[in-house]
N, CA, C and O of each residue as an XYZ file, in Angstrom:
840
protein
N     -46.588     35.332    -42.011
C     -46.554     36.607    -42.701
C     -45.108     36.927    -43.138
O     -44.872     37.347    -44.271
N     -44.167     36.722    -42.235
C     -42.765     36.974    -42.563
C     -42.295     36.088    -43.717
O     -41.545     36.517    -44.593
N     -42.763     34.830    -43.687
C     -42.361     33.903    -44.764
C     -42.906     34.370    -46.111
O     -42.223     34.261    -47.130
N     -44.138     34.891    -46.118
C     -44.734     35.377    -47.366
C     -43.951     36.585    -47.902
O     -43.676     36.663    -49.100
N     -43.594     37.520    -47.020
C     -42.811     38.664    -47.397
C     -41.457     38.246    -47.953
O     -40.989     38.792    -48.953
N     -40.828     37.263    -47.290
C     -39.531     36.777    -47.751
C     -39.622     36.160    -49.141
O     -38.766     36.392    -49.994
N     -40.689     35.360    -49.359
C     -40.871     34.729    -50.678
C     -41.105     35.792    -51.750
O     -40.539     35.717    -52.841
N     -41.949     36.791    -51.432
C     -42.201     37.875    -52.388
C     -40.913     38.648    -52.700
O     -40.671     39.033    -53.844
N     -40.098     38.867    -51.674
C     -38.848     39.582    -51.882
C     -37.900     38.770    -52.774
O     -37.264     39.323    -53.672
N     -37.807     37.464    -52.527
C     -36.936     36.627    -53.343
C     -37.393     36.558    -54.775
O     -36.570     36.418    -55.680
N     -38.711     36.653    -55.006
C     -39.226     36.654    -56.379
C     -39.010     37.977    -57.059
O     -38.673     38.032    -58.242
N     -39.209     39.079    -56.290
C     -39.210     40.415    -56.882
C     -37.789     40.926    -57.180
O     -37.564     41.564    -58.208
N     -36.842     40.649    -56.290
C     -35.500     41.241    -56.426
C     -34.842     40.884    -57.763
O     -34.285     41.774    -58.405
N     -34.881     39.602    -58.218
C     -34.254     39.351    -59.511
C     -34.859     40.163    -60.647
O     -34.132     40.603    -61.537
N     -36.181     40.373    -60.639
C     -36.806     41.162    -61.679
C     -36.419     42.628    -61.598
O     -36.245     43.280    -62.628
N     -36.281     43.155    -60.385
C     -35.828     44.528    -60.222
C     -34.396     44.679    -60.725
O     -34.054     45.667    -61.376
N     -33.569     43.689    -60.416
C     -32.184     43.709    -60.875
C     -32.105     43.674    -62.369
O     -31.310     44.392    -62.974
N     -32.939     42.829    -62.986
C     -32.977     42.747    -64.449
C     -33.408     44.086    -65.040
O     -32.825     44.552    -66.019
N     -34.434     44.707    -64.443
C     -34.954     45.949    -64.974
C     -33.897     47.038    -64.879
O     -33.807     47.901    -65.752
N     -33.086     46.998    -63.799
C     -32.080     48.023    -63.642
C     -31.035     47.979    -64.759
O     -30.381     48.984    -65.037
N     -30.879     46.826    -65.393
C     -29.862     46.714    -66.445
C     -30.475     46.811    -67.846
O     -29.762     46.662    -68.838
N     -31.735     47.049    -67.936
C     -32.366     47.127    -69.250
C     -32.313     48.530    -69.850
O     -32.535     48.694    -71.049
N     -32.023     49.540    -69.036
C     -32.067     50.937    -69.480
C     -30.672     51.529    -69.507
O     -29.783     51.137    -68.751
N     -30.515     52.490    -70.409
C     -29.218     53.171    -70.535
C     -29.440     54.625    -70.922
O     -30.230     54.912    -71.821
N     -28.763     55.533    -70.263
C     -28.735     56.957    -70.676
C     -27.274     57.308    -70.961
O     -26.353     56.796    -70.324
N     -27.095     58.196    -71.939
C     -25.735     58.522    -72.378
C     -25.636     59.986    -72.752
O     -26.589     60.570    -73.268
N     -24.479     60.578    -72.489
C     -24.138     61.919    -72.965
C     -22.742     61.837    -73.578
O     -21.854     61.212    -72.998
N     -22.538     62.451    -74.731
C     -21.237     62.375    -75.394
C     -20.996     63.600    -76.264
O     -21.913     64.353    -76.591
N     -19.747     63.768    -76.621
C     -19.376     64.806    -77.589
C     -18.243     64.275    -78.466
O     -17.522     63.359    -78.069
N     -18.092     64.842    -79.640
C     -17.062     64.349    -80.528
C     -16.877     65.283    -81.718
O     -17.344     66.421    -81.737
N     -16.181     64.752    -82.696
C     -15.884     65.531    -83.900
C     -16.346     64.750    -85.113
O     -16.169     63.535    -85.202
N     -16.949     65.483    -86.052
C     -17.383     64.893    -87.331
C     -16.546     65.496    -88.452
O     -16.205     66.678    -88.438
N     -16.231     64.656    -89.408
C     -15.599     65.113    -90.628
C     -16.664     65.026    -91.708
O     -17.094     63.942    -92.103
N     -17.077     66.200    -92.176
C     -18.306     66.319    -92.948
C     -18.044     66.911    -94.334
O     -17.282     67.866    -94.488
N     -18.695     66.317    -95.333
C     -18.596     66.774    -96.701
C     -19.956     67.305    -97.187
O     -20.949     66.578    -97.200
N     -19.978     68.579    -97.582
C     -21.183     69.199    -98.130
C     -20.776     69.756    -99.506
O     -20.415     70.929    -99.603
N     -20.826     68.947   -100.559
C     -20.210     69.331   -101.855
C     -20.727     70.636   -102.421
O     -19.925     71.466   -102.850
N     -22.036     70.853   -102.442
C     -22.557     72.068   -103.046
C     -22.195     73.302   -102.236
O     -21.962     74.368   -102.805
N     -22.145     73.170   -100.912
C     -21.737     74.308   -100.093
C     -20.259     74.660   -100.354
O     -19.890     75.830   -100.456
N     -19.433     73.614   -100.458
C     -17.996     73.833   -100.777
C     -17.855     74.598   -102.115
O     -17.108     75.573   -102.197
N     -18.556     74.161   -103.125
C     -18.481     74.832   -104.430
C     -18.957     76.292   -104.353
O     -18.367     77.184   -104.963
N     -20.010     76.507   -103.609
C     -20.577     77.864   -103.451
C     -19.593     78.787   -102.744
O     -19.399     79.927   -103.165
N     -18.972     78.302   -101.672
C     -18.032     79.122   -100.925
C     -16.768     79.422   -101.748
O     -16.272     80.549   -101.742
N     -16.257     78.417   -102.446
C     -15.043     78.609   -103.250
C     -15.292     79.596   -104.407
O     -14.416     80.380   -104.774
N     -16.491     79.535   -104.959
C     -16.797     80.417   -106.089
C     -17.026     81.851   -105.687
O     -16.900     82.756   -106.512
N     -17.366     82.080   -104.404
C     -17.774     83.442   -104.013
C     -16.949     84.070   -102.887
O     -16.713     85.278   -102.911
N     -16.505     83.284   -101.903
C     -15.997     83.920   -100.694
C     -14.697     83.373   -100.126
O     -14.058     84.060    -99.328
N     -14.279     82.177   -100.497
C     -13.112     81.568    -99.838
C     -12.127     81.002   -100.875
O     -12.438     80.843   -102.055
N     -10.927     80.709   -100.365
C      -9.990     79.961   -101.173
C     -10.427     78.508   -101.240
O     -11.477     78.153   -100.705
N      -9.641     77.669   -101.886
C      -9.981     76.279   -102.049
C     -10.112     75.608   -100.683
O      -9.249     75.784    -99.822
N     -11.161     74.859   -100.484
C     -11.434     74.159    -99.227
C     -11.197     72.654    -99.370
O     -11.219     72.102   -100.470
N     -10.971     72.014    -98.229
C     -10.865     70.546    -98.219
C     -12.239     69.950    -98.496
O     -13.273     70.571    -98.250
N     -12.213     68.719    -99.018
C     -13.486     68.038    -99.268
C     -14.266     67.795    -97.969
O     -15.497     67.825    -97.970
N     -13.559     67.559    -96.875
C     -14.180     67.329    -95.582
C     -13.726     68.411    -94.607
O     -12.539     68.731    -94.535
N     -14.667     68.968    -93.866
C     -14.346     69.919    -92.812
C     -14.740     69.315    -91.477
O     -15.539     68.380    -91.423
N     -14.176     69.851    -90.395
C     -14.477     69.312    -89.070
C     -15.588     70.114    -88.406
O     -15.672     71.334    -88.543
N     -16.428     69.398    -87.692
C     -17.556     69.998    -86.968
C     -17.675     69.332    -85.603
O     -17.356     68.152    -85.461
N     -18.131     70.074    -84.603
C     -18.310     69.507    -83.266
C     -19.713     68.954    -83.161
O     -20.662     69.508    -83.716
N     -19.831     67.839    -82.431
C     -21.119     67.151    -82.309
C     -21.364     66.821    -80.824
O     -20.489     66.291    -80.139
N     -22.559     67.144    -80.356
C     -22.999     66.766    -79.019
C     -24.213     65.865    -79.150
O     -25.013     66.029    -80.071
N     -24.354     64.920    -78.242
C     -25.510     64.024    -78.325
C     -25.845     63.446    -76.965
O     -24.993     63.312    -76.086
N     -27.130     63.107    -76.823
C     -27.623     62.402    -75.642
C     -28.644     61.377    -76.089
O     -29.305     61.548    -77.112
N     -28.768     60.311    -75.315
C     -29.692     59.265    -75.733
C     -30.262     58.487    -74.546
O     -29.726     58.484    -73.438
N     -31.380     57.828    -74.850
C     -31.935     56.852    -73.906
C     -32.166     55.572    -74.685
O     -32.791     55.578    -75.745
N     -31.649     54.463    -74.143
C     -31.827     53.165    -74.781
C     -32.466     52.139    -73.846
O     -32.290     52.196    -72.628
N     -33.198     51.214    -74.426
C     -33.834     50.169    -73.641
C     -33.714     48.847    -74.357
O     -34.036     48.743    -75.540
N     -33.249     47.832    -73.642
C     -33.173     46.495    -74.249
C     -34.550     45.940    -74.547
O     -35.481     46.080    -73.754
N     -34.664     45.301    -75.716
C     -35.895     44.640    -76.073
C     -35.703     43.121    -76.118
O     -36.668     42.366    -76.232
N     -34.439     42.687    -76.027
C     -34.105     41.266    -75.847
C     -32.700     41.202    -75.304
O     -32.092     42.249    -75.080
N     -32.152     40.015    -75.080
C     -30.819     39.912    -74.527
C     -29.756     40.540    -75.393
O     -28.739     41.008    -74.880
N     -29.965     40.562    -76.690
C     -28.951     41.055    -77.613
C     -29.401     42.187    -78.525
O     -28.794     42.433    -79.567
N     -30.460     42.868    -78.132
C     -30.923     43.976    -78.994
C     -31.464     45.110    -78.129
O     -31.972     44.896    -77.028
N     -31.340     46.296    -78.650
C     -31.710     47.512    -77.928
C     -32.302     48.524    -78.915
O     -31.843     48.645    -80.050
N     -33.323     49.242    -78.458
C     -33.811     50.400    -79.167
C     -33.292     51.638    -78.468
O     -33.311     51.719    -77.240
N     -32.827     52.608    -79.251
C     -32.193     53.802    -78.692
C     -32.749     55.054    -79.351
O     -32.798     55.151    -80.577
N     -33.164     56.004    -78.536
C     -33.623     57.299    -79.035
C     -32.532     58.322    -78.728
O     -32.176     58.534    -77.569
N     -32.013     58.943    -79.762
C     -30.894     59.868    -79.627
C     -31.242     61.245    -80.180
O     -31.972     61.358    -81.165
N     -30.728     62.271    -79.555
C     -30.811     63.624    -80.105
C     -29.380     64.137    -80.232
O     -28.666     64.232    -79.233
N     -28.957     64.467    -81.442
C     -27.633     65.006    -81.708
C     -27.703     66.445    -82.106
O     -28.730     66.907    -82.603
N     -26.620     67.172    -81.897
C     -26.558     68.594    -82.230
C     -25.177     68.870    -82.799
O     -24.167     68.704    -82.115
N     -25.143     69.296    -84.067
C     -23.876     69.513    -84.767
C     -23.686     71.006    -85.053
O     -24.646     71.690    -85.407
N     -22.456     71.522    -84.905
C     -22.144     72.924    -85.156
C     -20.993     72.975    -86.167
O     -20.010     72.247    -86.034
N     -21.125     73.844    -87.179
C     -20.071     74.008    -88.178
C     -20.078     75.462    -88.652
O     -21.105     76.139    -88.594
N     -18.930     75.929    -89.119
C     -18.832     77.294    -89.598
C     -17.751     77.420    -90.653
O     -16.826     76.611    -90.726
N     -17.890     78.467    -91.477
C     -16.909     78.820    -92.522
C     -16.732     80.343    -92.487
O     -17.651     81.078    -92.124
N     -15.552     80.795    -92.866
C     -15.361     82.240    -92.965
C     -14.307     82.547    -94.047
O     -13.468     81.713    -94.385
N     -14.389     83.751    -94.559
C     -13.439     84.192    -95.575
C     -13.354     85.706    -95.529
O     -14.147     86.360    -94.851
N     -12.402     86.257    -96.245
C     -12.236     87.701    -96.270
C     -11.866     88.165    -97.673
O     -11.257     87.431    -98.451
N     -12.249     89.394    -97.973
C     -11.939     89.996    -99.256
C     -11.783     91.493    -99.057
O     -11.898     91.981    -97.932
N     -11.527     92.221   -100.118
C     -11.409     93.674   -100.012
C     -12.683     94.341    -99.540
O     -12.660     95.411    -98.931
N     -13.796     93.687    -99.834
C     -15.100     94.286    -99.433
C     -15.489     93.951    -98.000
O     -16.461     94.508    -97.488
N     -14.767     93.064    -97.344
C     -15.096     92.746    -95.964
C     -15.018     91.276    -95.673
O     -14.533     90.492    -96.489
N     -15.504     90.898    -94.495
C     -15.477     89.523    -94.028
C     -16.776     88.791    -94.330
O     -17.855     89.384    -94.333
N     -16.653     87.512    -94.579
C     -17.809     86.648    -94.840
C     -17.831     85.577    -93.751
O     -16.793     85.008    -93.413
N     -19.016     85.305    -93.204
C     -19.174     84.247    -92.223
C     -20.432     83.466    -92.491
O     -21.480     84.042    -92.781
N     -20.336     82.157    -92.397
C     -21.500     81.285    -92.463
C     -21.389     80.232    -91.367
O     -20.372     79.547    -91.257
N     -22.405     80.108    -90.582
C     -22.428     79.077    -89.532
C     -23.774     78.360    -89.608
O     -24.793     78.939    -89.983
N     -23.741     77.082    -89.239
C     -25.001     76.374    -89.254
C     -25.000     75.321    -88.136
O     -23.957     74.832    -87.703
N     -26.190     75.009    -87.705
C     -26.378     73.941    -86.719
C     -27.398     72.944    -87.256
O     -28.305     73.296    -88.011
N     -27.225     71.694    -86.844
C     -28.068     70.617    -87.305
C     -28.568     69.858    -86.094
O     -27.782     69.293    -85.334
N     -29.889     69.848    -85.916
C     -30.527     69.088    -84.855
C     -30.932     67.725    -85.414
O     -31.613     67.662    -86.437
N     -30.516     66.604    -84.743
C     -30.635     65.286    -85.349
C     -31.264     64.288    -84.406
O     -30.535     63.529    -83.767
N     -32.564     64.248    -84.286
C     -33.190     63.168    -83.522
C     -33.204     61.879    -84.382
O     -33.512     61.933    -85.572
N     -32.873     60.739    -83.779
C     -32.810     59.490    -84.521
C     -33.309     58.357    -83.626
O     -33.126     58.389    -82.409
N     -33.924     57.383    -84.224
C     -34.288     56.121    -83.584
C     -33.392     55.045    -84.135
O     -33.363     54.826    -85.346
N     -32.644     54.355    -83.258
C     -31.698     53.350    -83.674
C     -32.043     51.966    -83.124
O     -32.594     51.814    -82.033
N     -31.695     50.979    -83.926
C     -31.732     49.571    -83.459
C     -30.301     49.109    -83.315
O     -29.515     49.223    -84.255
N     -29.940     48.574    -82.117
C     -28.583     48.129    -81.863
C     -28.534     46.639    -81.557
O     -29.369     46.131    -80.808
N     -27.571     45.943    -82.124
C     -27.235     44.570    -81.734
C     -26.184     44.672    -80.632
O     -25.172     45.350    -80.808
N     -26.408     44.011    -79.506
C     -25.583     44.187    -78.323
C     -24.840     42.902    -77.964
O     -25.443     41.834    -77.865
N     -23.534     43.014    -77.772
C     -22.730     41.932    -77.218
C     -22.212     42.396    -75.860
O     -21.425     43.339    -75.775
N     -22.657     41.727    -74.803
C     -22.371     42.210    -73.461
C     -21.787     41.130    -72.577
O     -22.117     39.954    -72.724
N     -20.918     41.527    -71.657
C     -20.381     40.667    -70.633
C     -20.152     41.525    -69.399
O     -20.438     42.722    -69.414
N     -19.645     40.932    -68.345
C     -19.435     41.674    -67.105
C     -18.432     42.787    -67.328
O     -17.271     42.535    -67.652
N     -18.883     44.017    -67.154
C     -17.951     45.141    -67.212
C     -17.800     45.791    -68.568
O     -17.110     46.806    -68.661
N     -18.407     45.267    -69.636
C     -18.278     45.904    -70.933
C     -19.399     45.444    -71.847
O     -20.056     44.437    -71.584
N     -19.613     46.198    -72.935
C     -20.513     45.792    -73.988
C     -20.138     46.492    -75.284
O     -19.536     47.566    -75.286
N     -20.509     45.854    -76.379
C     -20.339     46.433    -77.725
C     -21.704     46.508    -78.392
O     -22.564     45.644    -78.218
N     -21.865     47.587    -79.170
C     -23.138     47.772    -79.897
C     -22.850     48.104    -81.358
O     -21.962     48.891    -81.684
N     -23.639     47.468    -82.221
C     -23.557     47.713    -83.654
C     -24.976     47.980    -84.132
O     -25.865     47.148    -83.948
N     -25.188     49.122    -84.738
C     -26.571     49.431    -85.100
C     -26.683     50.514    -86.142
O     -25.699     50.970    -86.726
N     -27.921     50.904    -86.350
C     -28.235     51.946    -87.303
C     -29.625     52.458    -87.125
O     -30.428     51.841    -86.425
N     -29.934     53.575    -87.741
C     -31.253     54.149    -87.608
C     -31.444     55.330    -88.511
O     -30.642     55.576    -89.412
N     -32.496     56.055    -88.273
C     -32.867     57.204    -89.111
C     -33.690     58.186    -88.313
O     -34.173     57.877    -87.223
N     -33.846     59.382    -88.873
C     -34.685     60.379    -88.196
C     -34.742     61.655    -89.003
O     -34.080     61.788    -90.033
N     -35.534     62.585    -88.527
C     -35.658     63.884    -89.194
C     -34.441     64.735    -88.865
O     -33.734     64.485    -87.889
N     -34.210     65.747    -89.699
C     -33.074     66.654    -89.508
C     -33.574     68.089    -89.636
O     -34.332     68.417    -90.549
N     -33.137     68.942    -88.701
C     -33.522     70.351    -88.731
C     -32.261     71.184    -88.856
O     -31.403     71.160    -87.974
N     -32.151     71.920    -89.952
C     -30.974     72.702    -90.262
C     -31.265     74.191    -90.073
O     -32.287     74.697    -90.535
N     -30.347     74.890    -89.382
C     -30.459     76.331    -89.159
C     -29.138     76.984    -89.613
O     -28.055     76.557    -89.211
N     -29.245     78.006    -90.443
C     -28.073     78.650    -91.051
C     -28.125     80.148    -90.765
O     -29.186     80.771    -90.818
N     -26.965     80.706    -90.462
C     -26.810     82.161    -90.369
C     -25.656     82.592    -91.272
O     -24.554     82.049    -91.201
N     -25.938     83.581    -92.123
C     -24.924     84.043    -93.064
C     -24.737     85.539    -92.921
O     -25.697     86.306    -92.859
N     -23.456     85.938    -92.869
C     -23.068     87.359    -92.789
C     -22.250     87.681    -94.021
O     -21.177     87.116    -94.231
N     -22.764     88.597    -94.842
C     -22.134     88.948    -96.108
C     -21.153     90.083    -95.935
O     -21.301     90.906    -95.032
N     -20.120     90.136    -96.821
C     -19.190     91.286    -96.765
C     -19.897     92.615    -96.985
O     -20.819     92.723    -97.794
N     -19.455     93.606    -96.260
C     -19.990     94.982    -96.406
C     -21.499     95.048    -96.187
O     -22.181     95.896    -96.762
N     -22.018     94.141    -95.345
C     -23.462     94.135    -95.057
C     -23.581     93.946    -93.549
O     -23.092     92.944    -93.027
N     -24.211     94.869    -92.831
C     -24.295     94.757    -91.382
C     -25.341     93.718    -90.911
O     -25.404     93.416    -89.720
N     -26.134     93.189    -91.801
C     -27.205     92.289    -91.431
C     -26.750     90.829    -91.441
O     -25.831     90.442    -92.162
N     -27.433     90.037    -90.611
C     -27.317     88.586    -90.640
C     -28.548     88.022    -91.348
O     -29.664     88.500    -91.146
N     -28.334     87.013    -92.169
C     -29.447     86.374    -92.886
C     -29.611     84.929    -92.397
O     -28.663     84.144    -92.396
N     -30.827     84.607    -91.987
C     -31.115     83.282    -91.435
C     -31.890     82.426    -92.399
O     -32.779     82.898    -93.107
N     -31.536     81.157    -92.413
C     -32.157     80.175    -93.302
C     -32.445     78.914    -92.506
O     -31.873     78.711    -91.435
N     -33.329     78.066    -93.018
C     -33.647     76.821    -92.344
C     -34.066     75.787    -93.371
O     -34.461     76.120    -94.488
N     -33.971     74.524    -92.972
C     -34.358     73.426    -93.855
C     -34.761     72.234    -93.003
O     -34.240     72.037    -91.905
N     -35.678     71.453    -93.511
C     -36.136     70.234    -92.853
C     -35.841     69.044    -93.760
O     -36.232     69.050    -94.927
N     -35.169     68.042    -93.252
C     -34.846     66.883    -94.074
C     -34.860     65.595    -93.252
O     -35.548     65.517    -92.234
N     -34.110     64.593    -93.684
C     -34.024     63.339    -92.972
C     -32.619     62.793    -93.095
O     -31.863     63.231    -93.963
N     -32.251     61.848    -92.248
C     -30.909     61.305    -92.276
C     -30.839     59.850    -91.834
O     -31.754     59.330    -91.197
N     -29.731     59.208    -92.188
C     -29.472     57.813    -91.840
C     -28.156     57.711    -91.116
O     -27.241     58.496    -91.364
N     -28.053     56.742    -90.215
C     -26.880     56.659    -89.336
C     -26.495     55.196    -89.139
O     -27.360     54.357    -88.886
N     -25.209     54.887    -89.251
C     -24.637     53.592    -88.869
C     -23.618     53.844    -87.759
O     -22.883     54.831    -87.796
N     -23.576     52.932    -86.757
C     -22.698     53.177    -85.615
C     -22.138     51.870    -85.060
O     -22.798     50.831    -85.043
N     -20.880     51.974    -84.605
C     -20.263     50.931    -83.771
C     -19.821     51.603    -82.501
O     -19.174     52.649    -82.550
N     -20.158     51.024    -81.348
C     -19.866     51.659    -80.055
C     -19.401     50.625    -79.058
O     -19.793     49.459    -79.111
N     -18.544     51.080    -78.135
C     -18.105     50.217    -77.035
C     -18.238     50.953    -75.719
O     -18.020     52.163    -75.644
N     -18.599     50.210    -74.675
C     -18.724     50.759    -73.311
C     -17.972     49.872    -72.359
O     -18.130     48.652    -72.369
N     -17.145     50.495    -71.527
C     -16.403     49.757    -70.533
C     -16.605     50.377    -69.134
O     -16.588     51.599    -68.991
N     -16.792     49.541    -68.121
C     -17.150     50.033    -66.798
C     -16.014     50.807    -66.166
O     -14.853     50.400    -66.216
N     -16.374     51.935    -65.569
C     -15.390     52.722    -64.802
C     -15.859     52.909    -63.351
O     -15.106     53.406    -62.513
N     -17.070     52.522    -63.066
C     -17.629     52.543    -61.705
C     -18.909     51.686    -61.771
O     -19.285     51.191    -62.834
N     -19.544     51.528    -60.650
C     -20.750     50.731    -60.624
C     -21.821     51.341    -61.506
O     -22.302     52.444    -61.247
N     -22.200     50.599    -62.574
C     -23.220     50.997    -63.544
C     -22.850     52.184    -64.399
O     -23.670     52.645    -65.194
N     -21.629     52.699    -64.261
C     -21.153     53.833    -65.036
C     -20.093     53.356    -66.033
O     -19.163     52.640    -65.661
N     -20.240     53.758    -67.315
C     -19.381     53.245    -68.361
C     -18.767     54.386    -69.178
O     -19.417     55.400    -69.434
N     -17.511     54.205    -69.579
C     -16.910     55.086    -70.578
C     -17.379     54.632    -71.944
O     -17.403     53.438    -72.246
N     -17.755     55.611    -72.775
C     -18.376     55.309    -74.055
C     -17.492     55.871    -75.201
O     -17.038     57.015    -75.159
N     -17.275     55.025    -76.208
C     -16.575     55.471    -77.427
C     -17.318     54.920    -78.620
O     -17.752     53.768    -78.602
N     -17.473     55.729    -79.667
C     -18.262     55.308    -80.827
C     -17.725     55.907    -82.096
O     -17.080     56.955    -82.083
N     -17.997     55.232    -83.200
C     -17.673     55.732    -84.545
C     -18.960     55.670    -85.373
O     -19.700     54.687    -85.333
N     -19.206     56.759    -86.128
C     -20.442     56.876    -86.905
C     -20.153     57.100    -88.380
O     -19.108     57.632    -88.754
N     -21.096     56.684    -89.203
C     -21.185     57.115    -90.593
C     -22.602     57.624    -90.772
O     -23.553     56.930    -90.413
N     -22.764     58.815    -91.317
C     -24.089     59.426    -91.420
C     -24.260     60.117    -92.770
O     -23.348     60.762    -93.286
N     -25.463     59.958    -93.322
C     -25.848     60.712    -94.505
C     -27.107     61.486    -94.180
O     -28.094     60.914    -93.719
N     -27.074     62.796    -94.421
C     -28.230     63.646    -94.137
C     -28.704     64.322    -95.422
O     -27.948     65.050    -96.065
N     -29.930     64.082    -95.780
C     -30.532     64.710    -96.948
C     -31.306     65.928    -96.509
O     -32.362     65.805    -95.889
N     -30.778     67.141    -96.834
C     -31.308     68.350    -96.271
C     -31.921     69.301    -97.297
O     -32.707     70.181    -96.945
N     -31.560     69.119    -98.560
C     -32.129     69.969    -99.610
C     -31.656     71.403    -99.510
O     -30.648     71.699    -98.868
N     -32.401     72.290   -100.155
C     -32.043     73.704   -100.198
C     -32.797     74.449    -99.092
O     -33.982     74.196    -98.873
N     -32.127     75.354    -98.403
C     -32.748     76.063    -97.251
C     -33.751     77.106    -97.726
O     -33.689     77.573    -98.863
N     -34.679     77.464    -96.836
C     -35.681     78.508    -97.071
C     -35.349     79.740    -96.233
O     -34.739     79.641    -95.169
N     -35.765     80.900    -96.737
C     -35.569     82.116    -96.000
C     -36.607     83.141    -96.451
O     -37.077     83.108    -97.588
N     -36.957     84.056    -95.536
C     -37.839     85.147    -95.906
C     -37.104     86.210    -96.728
O     -37.717     86.972    -97.476
N     -35.791     86.241    -96.573
C     -34.948     87.210    -97.313
C     -34.426     86.539    -98.573
O     -34.247     85.322    -98.613
N     -34.184     87.351    -99.607
C     -33.621     86.824   -100.839
C     -32.314     87.544   -101.155
O     -32.011     87.821   -102.316
N     -31.546     87.844   -100.114
C     -30.358     88.624   -100.316
C     -29.208     87.824   -100.920
O     -28.266     88.403   -101.461
N     -29.281     86.508   -100.830
C     -28.118     85.735   -101.272
C     -28.553     84.409   -101.864
O     -29.625     83.891   -101.550
N     -27.702     83.867   -102.727
C     -28.064     82.635   -103.428
C     -27.729     81.373   -102.641
O     -27.806     80.277   -103.196
N     -27.362     81.491   -101.371
C     -27.204     80.271   -100.568
C     -28.498     79.506   -100.512
O     -28.502     78.319   -100.187
N     -29.604     80.164   -100.824
C     -30.892     79.463   -100.855
C     -30.921     78.382   -101.940
O     -31.725     77.453   -101.867
N     -30.047     78.502   -102.944
C     -30.017     77.507   -104.039
C     -28.987     76.414   -103.772
O     -28.761     75.558   -104.627
N     -28.350     76.435   -102.578
C     -27.329     75.423   -102.268
C     -27.951     74.240   -101.535
O     -28.649     74.415   -100.536
N     -27.695     73.055   -102.031
C     -28.181     71.832   -101.385
C     -27.201     71.466   -100.250
O     -26.013     71.262   -100.498
N     -27.699     71.386    -99.024
C     -26.849     71.111    -97.866
C     -26.786     69.635    -97.485
O     -26.371     69.312    -96.372
N     -27.182     68.748    -98.363
C     -27.064     67.311    -98.075
C     -25.592     66.968    -97.860
O     -24.715     67.489    -98.549
N     -25.330     66.068    -96.879
C     -23.955     65.833    -96.459
C     -23.694     64.385    -96.112
O     -24.599     63.629    -95.758
N     -22.426     64.024    -96.223
C     -21.895     62.727    -95.774
C     -20.878     63.014    -94.689
O     -20.049     63.910    -94.850
N     -20.915     62.282    -93.593
C     -19.981     62.557    -92.517
C     -19.523     61.272    -91.823
O     -20.224     60.260    -91.804
N     -18.310     61.358    -91.250
C     -17.743     60.308    -90.446
C     -17.369     60.934    -89.126
O     -16.768     62.008    -89.095
N     -17.715     60.278    -88.031
C     -17.502     60.889    -86.727
C     -17.006     59.926    -85.685
O     -17.234     58.719    -85.773
N     -16.316     60.474    -84.681
C     -15.914     59.731    -83.502
C     -16.377     60.539    -82.275
O     -16.389     61.770    -82.304
N     -16.752     59.840    -81.213
C     -17.208     60.534    -80.040
C     -16.886     59.776    -78.754
O     -16.782     58.549    -78.742
N     -16.732     60.533    -77.686
C     -16.478     59.983    -76.365
C     -17.561     60.470    -75.424
O     -18.107     61.559    -75.603
N     -17.873     59.658    -74.417
C     -18.870     60.073    -73.471
C     -18.988     59.154    -72.275
O     -18.137     58.300    -72.026
N     -20.050     59.350    -71.556
C     -20.364     58.571    -70.360
C     -21.751     57.993    -70.497
O     -22.674     58.688    -70.922
N     -21.915     56.718    -70.140
C     -23.246     56.121    -70.111
C     -23.506     55.549    -68.724
O     -22.590     55.141    -68.009
N     -24.778     55.536    -68.374
C     -25.223     54.967    -67.105
C     -26.280     53.933    -67.393
O     -27.290     54.226    -68.033
N     -26.051     52.715    -66.919
C     -26.980     51.606    -67.190
C     -27.684     51.207    -65.907
O     -27.060     51.031    -64.861
N     -28.987     51.070    -66.011
C     -29.797     50.807    -64.806
C     -30.995     49.938    -65.100
O     -31.771     49.629    -64.196
């Protein structure tokens, strides 16, 4: 009986060890440099001075990935981006802020060795845009939303800092097709602005592989 248990243990342990390294969870944050051409034109024409072609936005993300072969991985990620603009005039202050929820499914090519790995991949997913606008001399906030889709390319590196724990660094290129937002209110023409955007981002985080 002991010999049978020993044999089963010797057979099972390698598979358990392999399974522990097939999965990865990650949390990260970073900065995106984002261009929204129609929004830039709208703000410059109505509320602000000349703006840069790219503005900075903060990005948070979390993901779960699972290897499907020695050198490939499928990864499900949810990202959350925050951005805002403001201006002032004789009639008062103007504020516009928006958030973008970005679930994506990615395919990654993985190069791995003891203590580190590199991933190169891309994917796509739906995009949910939420906008809040505060007009000069108007006490109300106006909310808008839009549903679109986006594409993502990424290069990432992970290096071990503890057992199964890795420091994560990544660079992204993303295009999000968001269209014009909808609102129940018709107080402002931001509804006619296309929020489609191109962005470049860098992020740092922690991943755990098991």
